[in-house]
PAROVEX-612479 format. One record per residue (C-alpha): residue in three letters; chain; x, y, z. Coordinates in nm, 3 decimals. Layout:
! residues N
r r=ALA; c=A; u=X; v=Y; w=Z $
...
This chain:
! residues 308
r r=MET; c=A; u=0.000; v=0.000; w=0.000 $
r r=GLN; c=A; u=0.285; v=0.240; w=0.082 $
r r=LYS; c=A; u=0.441; v=0.165; w=-0.257 $
r r=ILE; c=A; u=0.120; v=0.256; w=-0.437 $
r r=TYR; c=A; u=0.086; v=0.575; w=-0.233 $
r r=VAL; c=A; u=0.436; v=0.699; w=-0.309 $
r r=LEU; c=A; u=0.407; v=0.617; w=-0.680 $
r r=ALA; c=A; u=0.075; v=0.799; w=-0.690 $
r r=LEU; c=A; u=0.234; v=1.103; w=-0.527 $
r r=LEU; c=A; u=0.507; v=1.116; w=-0.789 $
r r=PHE; c=A; u=0.265; v=1.062; w=-1.080 $
r r=ILE; c=A; u=0.018; v=1.328; w=-0.967 $
r r=CYS; c=A; u=0.297; v=1.578; w=-0.912 $
r r=PHE; c=A; u=0.441; v=1.539; w=-1.262 $
r r=THR; c=A; u=0.101; v=1.540; w=-1.435 $
r r=SER; c=A; u=-0.109; v=1.791; w=-1.246 $
r r=CYS; c=A; u=0.072; v=1.988; w=-0.978 $
r r=THR; c=A; u=0.079; v=2.363; w=-1.038 $
r r=ALA; c=A; u=0.198; v=2.649; w=-0.824 $
r r=THR; c=A; u=-0.056; v=2.856; w=-0.632 $
r r=LYS; c=A; u=-0.176; v=3.171; w=-0.805 $
r r=ASN; c=A; u=-0.198; v=3.368; w=-0.483 $
r r=THR; c=A; u=0.026; v=3.673; w=-0.464 $
r r=ALA; c=A; u=0.201; v=3.832; w=-0.169 $
r r=LYS; c=A; u=0.038; v=4.110; w=0.031 $
r r=ASN; c=A; u=0.230; v=4.427; w=0.106 $
r r=SER; c=A; u=0.179; v=4.378; w=0.481 $
r r=GLU; c=A; u=0.312; v=4.022; w=0.489 $
r r=ILE; c=A; u=0.636; v=3.922; w=0.648 $
r r=THR; c=A; u=0.857; v=3.716; w=0.420 $
r r=TYR; c=A; u=1.026; v=3.398; w=0.536 $
r r=LYS; c=A; u=1.363; v=3.567; w=0.490 $
r r=GLU; c=A; u=1.253; v=3.849; w=0.723 $
r r=PHE; c=A; u=1.119; v=3.599; w=0.974 $
r r=ARG; c=A; u=1.447; v=3.410; w=0.979 $
r r=ALA; c=A; u=1.638; v=3.734; w=1.028 $
r r=GLN; c=A; u=1.458; v=3.777; w=1.361 $
r r=GLN; c=A; u=1.558; v=3.434; w=1.488 $
r r=LYS; c=A; u=1.833; v=3.367; w=1.739 $
r r=SER; c=A; u=2.027; v=3.044; w=1.786 $
r r=PHE; c=A; u=2.085; v=2.801; w=2.071 $
r r=ASN; c=A; u=2.338; v=2.522; w=2.034 $
r r=SER; c=A; u=2.181; v=2.216; w=2.192 $
r r=LYS; c=A; u=2.385; v=1.897; w=2.233 $
r r=ASP; c=A; u=2.218; v=1.761; w=1.920 $
r r=GLY; c=A; u=2.234; v=2.068; w=1.697 $
r r=LYS; c=A; u=2.133; v=2.430; w=1.651 $
r r=ILE; c=A; u=1.784; v=2.536; w=1.762 $
r r=SER; c=A; u=1.650; v=2.856; w=1.602 $
r r=TYR; c=A; u=1.394; v=3.061; w=1.791 $
r r=ILE; c=A; u=1.217; v=3.396; w=1.815 $
r r=ASP; c=A; u=1.250; v=3.583; w=2.147 $
r r=LYS; c=A; u=1.041; v=3.899; w=2.144 $
r r=GLY; c=A; u=0.893; v=4.132; w=2.405 $
r r=LYS; c=A; u=0.916; v=4.159; w=2.784 $
r r=GLY; c=A; u=0.707; v=4.038; w=3.074 $
r r=ASN; c=A; u=0.540; v=3.707; w=3.147 $
r r=VAL; c=A; u=0.666; v=3.436; w=2.914 $
r r=ILE; c=A; u=0.451; v=3.266; w=2.650 $
r r=ILE; c=A; u=0.602; v=2.975; w=2.456 $
r r=LEU; c=A; u=0.443; v=2.886; w=2.120 $
r r=LEU; c=A; u=0.515; v=2.531; w=2.006 $
r r=HIS; c=A; u=0.451; v=2.409; w=1.651 $
r r=GLY; c=A; u=0.390; v=2.054; w=1.526 $
r r=VAL; c=A; u=0.463; v=1.842; w=1.215 $
r r=PRO; c=A; u=0.548; v=1.940; w=0.941 $
r r=THR; c=A; u=0.542; v=2.308; w=1.037 $
r r=SER; c=A; u=0.772; v=2.538; w=1.237 $
r r=GLY; c=A; u=0.758; v=2.862; w=1.432 $
r r=TRP; c=A; u=0.643; v=3.022; w=1.106 $
r r=LEU; c=A; u=0.296; v=2.890; w=1.193 $
r r=TYR; c=A; u=0.266; v=3.165; w=1.456 $
r r=ARG; c=A; u=0.399; v=3.456; w=1.247 $
r r=ASN; c=A; u=0.062; v=3.637; w=1.249 $
r r=MET; c=A; u=0.035; v=3.615; w=1.627 $
r r=ILE; c=A; u=0.380; v=3.699; w=1.762 $
r r=ASP; c=A; u=0.365; v=4.080; w=1.744 $
r r=LYS; c=A; u=0.029; v=4.108; w=1.922 $
r r=LEU; c=A; u=0.121; v=3.856; w=2.191 $
r r=SER; c=A; u=0.458; v=4.023; w=2.255 $
r r=GLU; c=A; u=0.316; v=4.373; w=2.316 $
r r=ASN; c=A; u=0.298; v=4.301; w=2.690 $
r r=ASN; c=A; u=0.460; v=3.960; w=2.715 $
r r=ARG; c=A; u=0.786; v=3.787; w=2.629 $
r r=VAL; c=A; u=0.713; v=3.542; w=2.349 $
r r=ILE; c=A; u=0.941; v=3.248; w=2.266 $
r r=VAL; c=A; u=0.881; v=3.061; w=1.939 $
r r=PRO; c=A; u=1.125; v=2.776; w=1.871 $
r r=ASP; c=A; u=1.181; v=2.571; w=1.559 $
r r=MET; c=A; u=1.224; v=2.223; w=1.701 $
r r=LEU; c=A; u=1.523; v=2.020; w=1.581 $
r r=GLY; c=A; u=1.460; v=1.902; w=1.225 $
r r=PHE; c=A; u=1.213; v=2.180; w=1.143 $
r r=GLY; c=A; u=1.223; v=2.536; w=1.010 $
r r=SER; c=A; u=1.563; v=2.700; w=1.049 $
r r=SER; c=A; u=1.698; v=2.455; w=1.305 $
r r=ASP; c=A; u=1.953; v=2.188; w=1.223 $
r r=SER; c=A; u=1.849; v=1.851; w=1.083 $
r r=PRO; c=A; u=2.123; v=1.610; w=1.196 $
r r=LYS; c=A; u=2.145; v=1.244; w=1.101 $
r r=GLY; c=A; u=1.979; v=0.994; w=1.331 $
r r=TYR; c=A; u=1.644; v=0.838; w=1.410 $
r r=ASN; c=A; u=1.579; v=0.828; w=1.784 $
r r=ILE; c=A; u=1.733; v=1.172; w=1.813 $
r r=TYR; c=A; u=1.387; v=1.288; w=1.700 $
r r=SER; c=A; u=1.194; v=1.098; w=1.965 $
r r=GLU; c=A; u=0.934; v=1.289; w=2.166 $
r r=LYS; c=A; u=1.146; v=1.263; w=2.480 $
r r=ASN; c=A; u=1.456; v=1.403; w=2.309 $
r r=HIS; c=A; u=1.256; v=1.691; w=2.162 $
r r=ALA; c=A; u=1.139; v=1.771; w=2.516 $
r r=LYS; c=A; u=1.493; v=1.755; w=2.656 $
r r=ARG; c=A; u=1.617; v=2.005; w=2.396 $
r r=LEU; c=A; u=1.323; v=2.237; w=2.457 $
r r=LEU; c=A; u=1.391; v=2.233; w=2.830 $
r r=ALA; c=A; u=1.759; v=2.303; w=2.764 $
r r=LEU; c=A; u=1.662; v=2.608; w=2.556 $
r r=ILE; c=A; u=1.428; v=2.733; w=2.829 $
r r=ASN; c=A; u=1.697; v=2.693; w=3.093 $
r r=HIS; c=A; u=1.946; v=2.870; w=2.865 $
r r=LEU; c=A; u=1.704; v=3.164; w=2.847 $
r r=LYS; c=A; u=1.674; v=3.158; w=3.228 $
r r=ILE; c=A; u=1.298; v=3.116; w=3.217 $
r r=LYS; c=A; u=1.152; v=2.974; w=3.539 $
r r=ASN; c=A; u=0.789; v=2.935; w=3.440 $
r r=TRP; c=A; u=0.568; v=3.022; w=3.148 $
r r=THR; c=A; u=0.235; v=2.990; w=2.967 $
r r=HIS; c=A; u=0.271; v=2.699; w=2.726 $
r r=VAL; c=A; u=0.086; v=2.688; w=2.392 $
r r=MET; c=A; u=0.116; v=2.383; w=2.171 $
r r=HIS; c=A; u=-0.026; v=2.250; w=1.845 $
r r=ASP; c=A; u=-0.035; v=1.912; w=1.671 $
r r=ALA; c=A; u=0.273; v=1.699; w=1.760 $
r r=GLY; c=A; u=0.378; v=1.977; w=1.995 $
r r=GLY; c=A; u=0.143; v=1.812; w=2.239 $
r r=LEU; c=A; u=0.356; v=1.496; w=2.248 $
r r=TRP; c=A; u=0.669; v=1.700; w=2.317 $
r r=THR; c=A; u=0.474; v=1.885; w=2.586 $
r r=TRP; c=A; u=0.361; v=1.569; w=2.768 $
r r=GLU; c=A; u=0.725; v=1.458; w=2.778 $
r r=LEU; c=A; u=0.822; v=1.805; w=2.903 $
r r=PHE; c=A; u=0.573; v=1.774; w=3.189 $
r r=ASN; c=A; u=0.735; v=1.442; w=3.276 $
r r=LEU; c=A; u=1.078; v=1.607; w=3.289 $
r r=ALA; c=A; u=0.975; v=1.932; w=3.459 $
r r=PRO; c=A; u=0.626; v=1.897; w=3.607 $
r r=ASN; c=A; u=0.628; v=2.228; w=3.797 $
r r=ARG; c=A; u=0.759; v=2.472; w=3.537 $
r r=ILE; c=A; u=0.453; v=2.534; w=3.317 $
r r=LYS; c=A; u=0.203; v=2.763; w=3.493 $
r r=ASN; c=A; u=-0.069; v=2.777; w=3.226 $
r r=LEU; c=A; u=-0.142; v=2.534; w=2.944 $
r r=VAL; c=A; u=-0.316; v=2.621; w=2.615 $
r r=VAL; c=A; u=-0.408; v=2.327; w=2.393 $
r r=LEU; c=A; u=-0.455; v=2.393; w=2.020 $
r r=ASN; c=A; u=-0.567; v=2.091; w=1.814 $
r r=THR; c=A; u=-0.304; v=1.874; w=1.975 $
r r=ILE; c=A; u=-0.222; v=1.503; w=1.974 $
r r=ILE; c=A; u=-0.355; v=1.369; w=2.303 $
r r=TYR; c=A; u=-0.514; v=1.025; w=2.271 $
r r=GLU; c=A; u=-0.533; v=0.761; w=2.000 $
r r=GLU; c=A; u=-0.911; v=0.804; w=1.968 $
r r=GLY; c=A; u=-0.878; v=1.139; w=1.794 $
r r=PHE; c=A; u=-0.553; v=1.078; w=1.608 $
r r=THR; c=A; u=-0.605; v=1.035; w=1.231 $
r r=PRO; c=A; u=-0.280; v=1.133; w=1.056 $
r r=PRO; c=A; u=-0.300; v=1.181; w=0.678 $
r r=ILE; c=A; u=0.005; v=0.958; w=0.628 $
r r=ARG; c=A; u=0.139; v=0.649; w=0.805 $
r r=PHE; c=A; u=0.455; v=0.478; w=0.678 $
r r=GLU; c=A; u=0.650; v=0.170; w=0.771 $
r r=GLU; c=A; u=1.017; v=0.250; w=0.827 $
r r=GLY; c=A; u=1.221; v=0.181; w=0.517 $
r r=PHE; c=A; u=1.252; v=0.238; w=0.144 $
r r=TRP; c=A; u=0.911; v=0.381; w=0.056 $
r r=ALA; c=A; u=0.904; v=0.621; w=0.348 $
r r=LYS; c=A; u=1.255; v=0.738; w=0.257 $
r r=THR; c=A; u=1.145; v=0.781; w=-0.104 $
r r=ALA; c=A; u=0.858; v=1.005; w=0.003 $
r r=MET; c=A; u=1.093; v=1.216; w=0.219 $
r r=TRP; c=A; u=1.339; v=1.235; w=-0.072 $
r r=SER; c=A; u=1.062; v=1.364; w=-0.300 $
r r=TYR; c=A; u=0.982; v=1.641; w=-0.050 $
r r=ARG; c=A; u=1.348; v=1.741; w=-0.019 $
r r=ASN; c=A; u=1.401; v=1.757; w=-0.393 $
r r=GLY; c=A; u=1.089; v=1.957; w=-0.466 $
r r=ILE; c=A; u=0.927; v=1.674; w=-0.663 $
r r=THR; c=A; u=0.614; v=1.649; w=-0.447 $
r r=THR; c=A; u=0.670; v=1.942; w=-0.209 $
r r=ASN; c=A; u=0.420; v=2.179; w=-0.369 $
r r=MET; c=A; u=0.157; v=1.909; w=-0.397 $
r r=MET; c=A; u=0.201; v=1.792; w=-0.037 $
r r=ILE; c=A; u=0.180; v=2.145; w=0.104 $
r r=LYS; c=A; u=-0.117; v=2.231; w=-0.117 $
r r=LYS; c=A; u=-0.302; v=1.918; w=-0.008 $
r r=LEU; c=A; u=-0.208; v=1.971; w=0.357 $
r r=PHE; c=A; u=-0.363; v=2.315; w=0.376 $
r r=LYS; c=A; u=-0.659; v=2.228; w=0.156 $
r r=SER; c=A; u=-0.745; v=1.955; w=0.405 $
r r=GLY; c=A; u=-0.635; v=2.153; w=0.711 $
r r=MET; c=A; u=-0.820; v=2.481; w=0.650 $
r r=THR; c=A; u=-1.184; v=2.563; w=0.584 $
r r=GLU; c=A; u=-1.064; v=2.777; w=0.294 $
r r=ASN; c=A; u=-0.702; v=2.789; w=0.185 $
r r=THR; c=A; u=-0.632; v=3.162; w=0.164 $
r r=LEU; c=A; u=-0.254; v=3.133; w=0.198 $
r r=THR; c=A; u=-0.043; v=3.334; w=-0.044 $
r r=LYS; c=A; u=0.285; v=3.243; w=-0.211 $
r r=THR; c=A; u=0.465; v=3.432; w=0.063 $
r r=ASP; c=A; u=0.281; v=3.234; w=0.332 $
r r=LEU; c=A; u=0.351; v=2.902; w=0.163 $
r r=GLU; c=A; u=0.718; v=2.979; w=0.109 $
r r=GLY; c=A; u=0.776; v=2.957; w=0.483 $
r r=TYR; c=A; u=0.634; v=2.606; w=0.488 $
r r=LYS; c=A; u=0.800; v=2.478; w=0.170 $
r r=THR; c=A; u=1.151; v=2.620; w=0.212 $
r r=PRO; c=A; u=1.262; v=2.401; w=0.507 $
r r=LEU; c=A; u=1.148; v=2.087; w=0.325 $
r r=LYS; c=A; u=1.341; v=2.181; w=0.014 $
r r=GLU; c=A; u=1.644; v=2.247; w=0.236 $
r r=GLY; c=A; u=1.630; v=1.885; w=0.351 $
r r=LYS; c=A; u=1.439; v=1.914; w=0.679 $
r r=THR; c=A; u=1.266; v=1.576; w=0.656 $
r r=LYS; c=A; u=1.447; v=1.354; w=0.909 $
r r=ALA; c=A; u=1.221; v=1.455; w=1.199 $
r r=MET; c=A; u=0.918; v=1.401; w=0.974 $
r r=TYR; c=A; u=1.049; v=1.056; w=0.885 $
r r=TYR; c=A; u=1.058; v=0.960; w=1.254 $
r r=PHE; c=A; u=0.709; v=1.099; w=1.313 $
r r=PHE; c=A; u=0.541; v=0.925; w=1.018 $
r r=THR; c=A; u=0.718; v=0.590; w=1.064 $
r r=GLN; c=A; u=0.730; v=0.569; w=1.443 $
r r=THR; c=A; u=0.488; v=0.803; w=1.622 $
r r=CYS; c=A; u=0.202; v=0.755; w=1.377 $
r r=ASN; c=A; u=0.223; v=0.377; w=1.410 $
r r=THR; c=A; u=0.284; v=0.338; w=1.784 $
r r=LEU; c=A; u=0.139; v=0.636; w=1.967 $
r r=LYS; c=A; u=0.242; v=0.627; w=2.331 $
r r=ASP; c=A; u=-0.029; v=0.636; w=2.597 $
r r=TYR; c=A; u=0.032; v=0.963; w=2.781 $
r r=GLN; c=A; u=-0.267; v=0.939; w=3.013 $
r r=PRO; c=A; u=-0.056; v=0.864; w=3.325 $
r r=ILE; c=A; u=0.136; v=1.190; w=3.266 $
r r=ILE; c=A; u=-0.167; v=1.393; w=3.160 $
r r=LYS; c=A; u=-0.373; v=1.298; w=3.465 $
r r=LYS; c=A; u=-0.098; v=1.434; w=3.691 $
r r=ILE; c=A; u=-0.104; v=1.778; w=3.527 $
r r=ASN; c=A; u=-0.244; v=2.031; w=3.769 $
r r=VAL; c=A; u=-0.228; v=2.371; w=3.601 $
r r=PRO; c=A; u=-0.504; v=2.595; w=3.457 $
r r=THR; c=A; u=-0.572; v=2.457; w=3.110 $
r r=THR; c=A; u=-0.746; v=2.621; w=2.814 $
r r=LEU; c=A; u=-0.870; v=2.418; w=2.519 $
r r=ILE; c=A; u=-0.899; v=2.583; w=2.174 $
r r=TRP; c=A; u=-1.002; v=2.344; w=1.898 $
r r=GLY; c=A; u=-1.108; v=2.374; w=1.535 $
r r=LYS; c=A; u=-1.421; v=2.160; w=1.540 $
r r=ASN; c=A; u=-1.388; v=2.050; w=1.176 $
r r=ASP; c=A; u=-1.033; v=1.916; w=1.206 $
r r=ASP; c=A; u=-0.993; v=1.598; w=0.998 $
r r=PHE; c=A; u=-0.644; v=1.521; w=1.132 $
r r=LEU; c=A; u=-0.711; v=1.552; w=1.504 $
r r=LYS; c=A; u=-1.072; v=1.491; w=1.600 $
r r=LEU; c=A; u=-1.187; v=1.619; w=1.938 $
r r=LYS; c=A; u=-1.526; v=1.449; w=1.962 $
r r=PRO; c=A; u=-1.403; v=1.087; w=2.009 $
r r=GLN; c=A; u=-1.178; v=1.193; w=2.299 $
r r=GLN; c=A; u=-1.350; v=1.508; w=2.426 $
r r=THR; c=A; u=-1.497; v=1.369; w=2.749 $
r r=ARG; c=A; u=-1.171; v=1.198; w=2.840 $
r r=VAL; c=A; u=-0.955; v=1.502; w=2.759 $
r r=ILE; c=A; u=-1.170; v=1.746; w=2.956 $
r r=LYS; c=A; u=-1.180; v=1.514; w=3.255 $
r r=ASP; c=A; u=-0.812; v=1.421; w=3.257 $
r r=LEU; c=A; u=-0.691; v=1.781; w=3.215 $
r r=ASN; c=A; u=-0.962; v=1.913; w=3.448 $
r r=ILE; c=A; u=-1.069; v=2.184; w=3.200 $
r r=THR; c=A; u=-1.351; v=2.408; w=3.323 $
r r=PRO; c=A; u=-1.639; v=2.495; w=3.083 $
r r=GLU; c=A; u=-1.539; v=2.861; w=3.051 $
r r=ASN; c=A; u=-1.195; v=2.751; w=2.925 $
r r=ILE; c=A; u=-1.329; v=2.534; w=2.642 $
r r=HIS; c=A; u=-1.337; v=2.710; w=2.304 $
r r=ILE; c=A; u=-1.459; v=2.505; w=2.007 $
r r=ILE; c=A; u=-1.425; v=2.730; w=1.703 $
r r=LYS; c=A; u=-1.541; v=2.712; w=1.344 $
r r=ALA; c=A; u=-1.216; v=2.609; w=1.179 $
r r=LYS; c=A; u=-1.015; v=2.301; w=1.085 $
r r=HIS; c=A; u=-0.660; v=2.198; w=1.183 $
r r=PHE; c=A; u=-0.452; v=2.510; w=1.121 $
r r=ILE; c=A; u=-0.646; v=2.742; w=1.347 $
r r=GLN; c=A; u=-0.349; v=2.981; w=1.372 $
r r=GLU; c=A; u=-0.396; v=3.053; w=1.001 $
r r=GLU; c=A; u=-0.777; v=3.072; w=1.011 $
r r=LYS; c=A; u=-0.849; v=3.251; w=1.341 $
r r=PRO; c=A; u=-0.529; v=3.419; w=1.465 $
r r=GLN; c=A; u=-0.692; v=3.716; w=1.641 $
r r=LYS; c=A; u=-0.945; v=3.500; w=1.823 $
r r=ILE; c=A; u=-0.669; v=3.270; w=1.945 $
r r=ILE; c=A; u=-0.454; v=3.567; w=2.050 $
r r=ASN; c=A; u=-0.736; v=3.701; w=2.268 $
r r=ILE; c=A; u=-0.787; v=3.365; w=2.438 $
r r=ILE; c=A; u=-0.414; v=3.312; w=2.498 $
r r=LEU; c=A; u=-0.375; v=3.659; w=2.648 $
r r=LYS; c=A; u=-0.661; v=3.588; w=2.889 $
r r=ALA; c=A; u=-0.510; v=3.251; w=2.983 $
r r=ALA; c=A; u=-0.165; v=3.402; w=3.038 $
r r=LYS; c=A; u=-0.275; v=3.665; w=3.295 $
């Protein structure tokens, strides 16, 4: 089945894939400008790039797979007006390094590097916002440092198997590596990104400038972390309930109700109970998976309230 999928990807790309016709807006930040704002932290496994903007209470914005800190570009300025906002590119994503290895990209190792960055920045506690696979790295972070996060904001995050429906699952080996190779070499990159946001947004309104920030890291070879996620995590999702049930911080849930990748309904009762989320902190919004792209201002307002 994986062989058929990869061959189909390559065939469709060569026969029908075309670039988006959207054009850049004058007010948009380019990916080059975004990268110019990033700083670097040398973790033991490689360079971590991150945005550090503003002063005050700390808010950390954590992306998922296959995105990067670029996902939050439309939210950083507003959030940092009265707060210090940290937006990392996890190892293997965005502007960060993509070293060789497999288990180097495990959820636990991602959490260790994130904690090392936080300690490097001398941050004691913070409001933690995570999306998609960022949830897995967050559960591991709670296991490593259970008392550091003071507020938790959950955005369409991987929590339990019941709601986890990834668009791709691969067995480790040749066909998965072929798919990653096709992303790196630009063969199926445009098609994959186009399909991702068509499925992940109610209406794909992203411009060429927006999409460049998602495509560029892939074309630069940032696929090793994706390879681990699609061949390991997607096939054997760890049960994080023992960690989650120990979390005792104010938690806000923001979820795009029409998400096809991460469905809330099958796990909603369990999630709300295990994270002890009060009704006033549950926000189910009319959107799909990439709620940062669809409803940035609404999410900003909720995060700011949660971070007080």
